[in-house]
C-alpha positions, 0 to 999 in steps of 0.5 A: 560156645565152645573156647577155641583151643590155641596152641604152645609156641616155642620161644620164637613164637613157632610151633609146628605142624605136620600137613596130611592129606585129607584122603590119602593119609599121606603126610605130605610137609612138616613145617613152623606157623606162628599165630599170625601165619595161625589166624590168616590159615584159619581166616582164608581156609588155605595154608599160610605159615612161617618160613624159618630161613627166610624170617618171614609168612608165606601161602602154601601155592603163592607163587606156584599155583599148589594150594592146599586147601583147609579140611580141618587142625588138629591140635596134640596130648601137649598143645605144643604141634598141629595136624592139618588134612588138606586137599592139596591142588597139587604137590607138597615140595618145592621140588615138585615131588607130592611130599617132602618125605620122598627120600628112603634115610633108611629101610628097616 
């Protein structure tokens, strides 16, 4: 049996997570998780994160219904960031936009 890879958490116990639509490849959001959020994500098959502003766990879609069903989770080469590919049940952004990255900063 292969040992489950574990992310390296920062001094606050957090690791960044890029959430991507598994079908379109679109990046939906950047969030953070701690060990408990990762455990809940793995157990439930839906994304859970740590809110740095509210200092609490949150289940994406718990209030909006816009849950994200996890397809797979990848760990980057340094082990300190994750990519979670999902099937979203609705918009990822609290503004109602499909992605949190809907504002163009600069076109080069």
